[in-house]
N, C-alpha and C positions, 0 to 999 in steps of 0.2 A: 504493500500500500504506500509506503514512503518513497518508492522508486519514482513516482510521478510528481512529487511535490516540488523538487528542485527544478526540473525542466519546465514545469508549469509557471513557477515564479520567474524564471529567466525569460520565458516567452511573454509573460505579462509585462515585465519591465521593458522589454524591447518594444512591444506594442505601445506602451505609454510614452516612450521616448519619441518614436516615430509620430504618434498622434500629436504630441505637444509641438513638434516641429511644424506640422501642417496646420495645427489649430491657429497659429498666428495669422495665416492667410484666411482661414475660414471665418474667424471672428473679428479679425482686424480691419483696419482702414488702410488704403493704399495712398502713398505720397510719392511725389517725384521731386527729387532734389537736384539742383545744379551742382556739378562736381568738377574739380580740377585734378588731373592726375599727376603723380610723381613716383619714381622708383619701381619698375615693373617686374622684378624677378627674385625668387628665393630658390637656391639650389636644392633645398630639401622638399619644399612644398609645391614647386612648380611656378608657373607664371601667375602673377596677380598684379593688380593695379592699386597702388596706394592712392587714396582719395582725400581731398579736403573740400569743405563745403562753405563757399563764401557767404551764402545767405543765412547761415546759422550763427548769427552774431550774438556775443555775450551781452545780455541786458545790463544796463547801469546798476551798480550796487552789488553785483555778484563778484566774489573773490575768485582768483585762479584756483583750480583744483576740482574736487568732486562737485558735480552739479546734477540736478534732476530736472528734466524738461519734457514738455509735450510739443507736438507739432500741429500746425494748422495750414490749410492751403492759402497761399497769398493771392493777391489780385491777379498776378500773372500766371497762376496755375502751379507754381513751384512752392514747396513747403518752406515755411518760416517758423521760428520759435513762437509758440503760443504762450506758454507759461514756463518759467524757470525759477528754481529755488535751490538753496544750499541743503535743504532737508528733503528726505524722500516723501512722496505723496502718491496716492493710488493712481495708477495709469502712467506714471512717469517713466521715462527712459533714463537709465543710469548712464552718465557720461562724465566728461570733464571739460573744463574751460581752460583755454590757454591761448594767449596772444589774440584776444578779442574774438575768438571763435569757439564754438562748442562742437564736440564730436562724441561719438560713442564707439567702443571697441568693435562692435559689429559693423560699423559703417566705414572703418578705415581701410580695410582690405577687401577687394572684390576679386575672387579667383576667376580666371578666364581660360578659355581654350588655348592649349599650347600653340604658340606662334602669333597670337593676337595681342599679347601684352605690349610689345614695342610700338605697334601701330596705334593702340589706344593711348599710349603715353604721349605720342606726338600730337594728338588732338588736344586742343585747349578747351573745347566746350563739350563736356559730357553731361549726361543726366543719369541718375540712378533711381530706379523705382523700388520702393521698399514697402513692406506690409508691417504695420505696427499694431500689435494686439492691445486690447483694452487694459491688460495688466502690465504693459510696457515692454514686452519682448519685441525684438526687431528681426525681420527676415528679409535680407536683400533679394530682390527678384531678378532685376534686369539692369544691365549697363549698356547705354547707347550713346552715340554721338548726338549732341544737341544741335538742332537746326535753328540758328538765329541770325 
């Protein structure tokens, strides 16, 4: 009877991890961010594009370091900071503020198909589509060249 307990728990855990990954898109809201690339390769993980987001500006009064924020769609269709605070609140994305911009670890690196990293790095205008769950989890969906 005990022979099935451990495989059942392992299977349940795997299903929960996979479900939580996709739940961000099922229950979340999609945002598109303007992005600027830099530094496209890691010899161990493959090609990726490091991204920074010029529209995610640190609001006045926030210190550099840990920050919690939410996004909203701006007038031009790209995401901007809606609310930011030094303390966590429900639905907030955990990130950090540095040099007048805010970012989150899930937003910094976007892994791309082998061979496309240098091409994307040469582009100056990129856009990233992300899904943000109501509980603050982020799932990067797509990286494209922005037409402006």
